[in-house]
RONUTOR-846899 format. One record per residue (C-alpha): x, y, z. Coordinates in steps of 0.1 Angstrom, whole numbers, plus 5000, padded with zeros to 4 digits. Example, Ala and Ser with C-alpha at 12.3 -4.5 7.8 and 13.67 -1.06 7.14 Angstrom:
BEGIN
512349555078
513749895071
***
This chain:
BEGIN
163148369485
165748269510
167948109483
167648439465
168748639494
171648449503
172748419466
172648809464
174848849497
172648839524
174448739559
172948419573
173948509605
172048859607
169548869635
166149019629
166349289652
168149639651
171449519666
174049259652
174848959674
172548749696
171149059714
169549159678
166748899680
165948609663
168348419638
167448289606
168647949614
167047929644
163748019627
163947779603
164847509626
162147569651
159747539620
161547219608
162347369577
165347149568
165947269532
166247609544
168547529572
170847339548
170747639528
171647889555
174447649566
175747599531
175747979529
178047999561
175548009590
177247939623
175347619635
175947679672
175448069673
173148159700
170148409697
168348599722
167848439754
170948189743
168947939723
170847769692
169347599663
169947289676
167747369708
165047459688
165147149665
165546929691
162947079713
160147069684
161246709674
162446759639
164746479636
165846559600
166646929610
168446789637
170446559614
171346839592
172747059619
174746769631
176246719594
177447079594
179147059627
176747149655
177846999688
175546719698
176046789735
175547179736
172447219760
170047499757
170247759787
169347589822
168747229804
170346899801
172346779772
170046709741
170446319742
168346339775
165946559764
165146359734
165046039754
162446209777
160246329745
160345979730
161746089697
163445769685
164645919653
166246249668
167946009694
169445789664
171046109646
172346219681
174045919686
175345869651
177146189659
178746089690
176246239717
177146159753
175246139786
173745819775
173245639809
171345959822
169245929786
168645569794
167345629830
165045899815
163945639786
163145349812
161445589834
158645669809
158545289795
155745229822
154345559823
150845639811
151945939785
148446099781
148046109818
151346259826
150646529800
147346599813
148546629848
151246849840
148947099821
146647099848
149447179874
150547449852
147347629840
144547519864
143147859882
142047689912
138347619902
137147289885
139647129861
139147249826
138347009798
141046829780
141246669746
143746409735
144746299701
147246089686
149246109655
151145799639
154245959627
158145869626
157745489634
155645579664
152945759679
152746129691
150246209720
148846559720
146746679750
145147029748
143547209775
140347379764
138647709778
135147789764
135547499738
138947639727
142447519731
144447749755
147447519760
148747209750
151546929754
152746699734
155146359737
156346099713
156145739725
159445569714
160745539749
161145139744
163045189713
165245439727
165845219758
166944929734
169345149713
171045319744
171444969762
173144819730
175245139728
176345099764
177044739764
174044629785
172844279773
168944289776
167043959779
165243819748
161743829768
162144199776
163044299740
160344109727
157744239755
158844589741
158444509704
155044369710
153944659734
152944879703
151444569685
152744679652
155744529633
156344869616
157045029650
160445169659
160344939692
159844639670
162444699645
164844799670
164344499692
164644269660
167844449652
169544389683
168744019681
170143999647
173344139657
173343909689
173043619668
173343359696
172143029705
169943169733
168143389708
167643129683
165842879709
163643149721
162743249686
162142879678
159642849705
157643159696
157543039659
155542739673
153542929699
150442979675
150143379686
150343539654
151943839668
154743629685
155143449652
155543749632
158343859659
159943539657
160143529619
161643869618
164543729641
164843439623
165143609590
168543749596
169943589628
173443609630
174043749594
176144019604
178943779619
179343659586
177543359568
174043229579
174743039610
171242929620
169942849583
169842489586
167642499615
165742799609
164742709574
162242419582
160542649610
160142939586
158942679559
156342549581
155142899593
154642999557
152642679551
150642689582
149943029592
146543199585
146943559596
148443789571
151243939594
153243599602
152943509567
154443849556
157143779580
157743409569
157943469535
160343779537
162643579558
162543269534
163743559510
166443669532
167843329534
167643269495
167242889497
165442779462
164142499483
161642719500
160142839467
156942629469
156342809505
156743149489
154943099457
151942959474
151043299485
151543449451
148043519448
147143589484
144243829489
146244069511
148344309489
151144309515
151643949514
151643959478
154444239479
156744039502
156343749479
157843989449
160444069470
161343749484
161743629448
163943899436
167243689425
165943359442
164043229411
166342999389
166643089351
163942879333
161842839365
158442899347
156242869380
158743129399
158643369370
154643329369
154443379406
156743689406
154743839379
151343789395
152743909430
153944229416
152144539431
150044739407
151945049390
151345339412
149245609400
151145849377
153246099396
153145899429
156645879445
158345879477
158646209490
162146349499
161546309535
160645959532
163745909509
165946029534
164445839564
164645529544
168545589534
169245649570
167345329582
168745109553
172445259548
173544949528
170344879507
170844959472
167445099468
168645399486
169945559457
166945559438
165745899451
165146189426
168446309411
170546539427
168246699454
168747049468
172247029480
173747099447
171447429442
172247529476
176047499472
176047699439
173947969456
175747969488
178748039468
177548319450
176548479485
179748399500
181448559471
179348859472
180448919507
184348849498
184148539520
186948269512
184547989517
182648049484
185247819465
184547549488
181147569484
180847569446
182047219443
182847059407
180847169380
177546979369
178146689350
181746639361
182846369385
183646509419
185646319445
185745929444
184045959411
180746089421
178646249395
177346599405
173946639392
171546979395
168646929416
165847139428
163747249457
163747479485
161447659507
161048009525
161648009563
159048049588
158347939622
155047779611
154647509638
152747609671
154347369698
156247369730
159347589734
162547419746
162547389783
163247699802
162147919776
159348149776
157648099741
155548419741
158348629749
160848469726
158748359696
***
């Protein structure tokens, strides 16, 4: 519906009230951003919506997207020229607000687009590192909403999303939620990101402690610590990782193997391969827990030395599906031609075909492409995507309003090659805008009055 209205010439900056301009009420872009409707945001921006236009009470689309933790929406706004440092009325710049909330993905997006106030954001992230997020949220709710009697009941839920955990605390009255607050727990990953951007050298032990604090190699705090140590690529890191590899503690061994997998690769060559390979091969032989086995096998695959094939292939029939998947990944490009055992192991380790119709969703594909910009698999998403359709429809709407930007939005015809030889294909998708999420408004806003 939104795309149809825009194609018919609807003004994407027209507020919902009787007056034009910010005094008129809610802006379509702010409504879509508040609900995390990224495709609608992209359609509105393609149709000429002003990224930093303020609506009633002075809030922008960025303020709403940042306040609600919609990282993909923030990315879309930034790509269309939104100011990464523009604060909501009476608040701090977005980077500090996101550091407090613990939204790692949003902080990544803001940093990619040049957000400043980094030291202040680092102080905020470090302050929350040792805090009990659940207790802090509960205390804030009780301070705001307690009526002087007995403390009302609260209920807490934890939602795993976006490489971390979101803690939600709700205040109950008569058994029903009456108020709530939420916060993500990416403060360790955010501190690591900001320290590296500021040139602060965090010791190995501290980075490792952050990684292990969540106990999950898939969490942001783990991945950011590993990535920093990869880029550091020094002798001190190698020695520390070597000690952990032989520690006997499965989680420490997993972290050590992840670090040794690509230590120093970004500096060119594989400077620690000769000493790391024996450690990883031994770990692959001796480890019993699935996680260090997964890490060791994948690390051997990164080093790409055929001498490690026996340690990889021994796990081709491992009972853990994730271990077998790592074996299959490690063998890609590693098995020499005619190596029958290697080919057979690769075939056995291949994961079973996914059910018909199962595929990585658009949101997941976008996250993968952002986190792995150099990975050749990043091009494997659905053909085209919604942006081509957004551009064509936006061009029609702009033309209907006699806006000169129509020519720029149209782009090259489908099937023709655009700049740098990129073939443009038609895609699909789109959704209507609505403020479907019930959450905390940006700091300083009265949600009941404004939304």
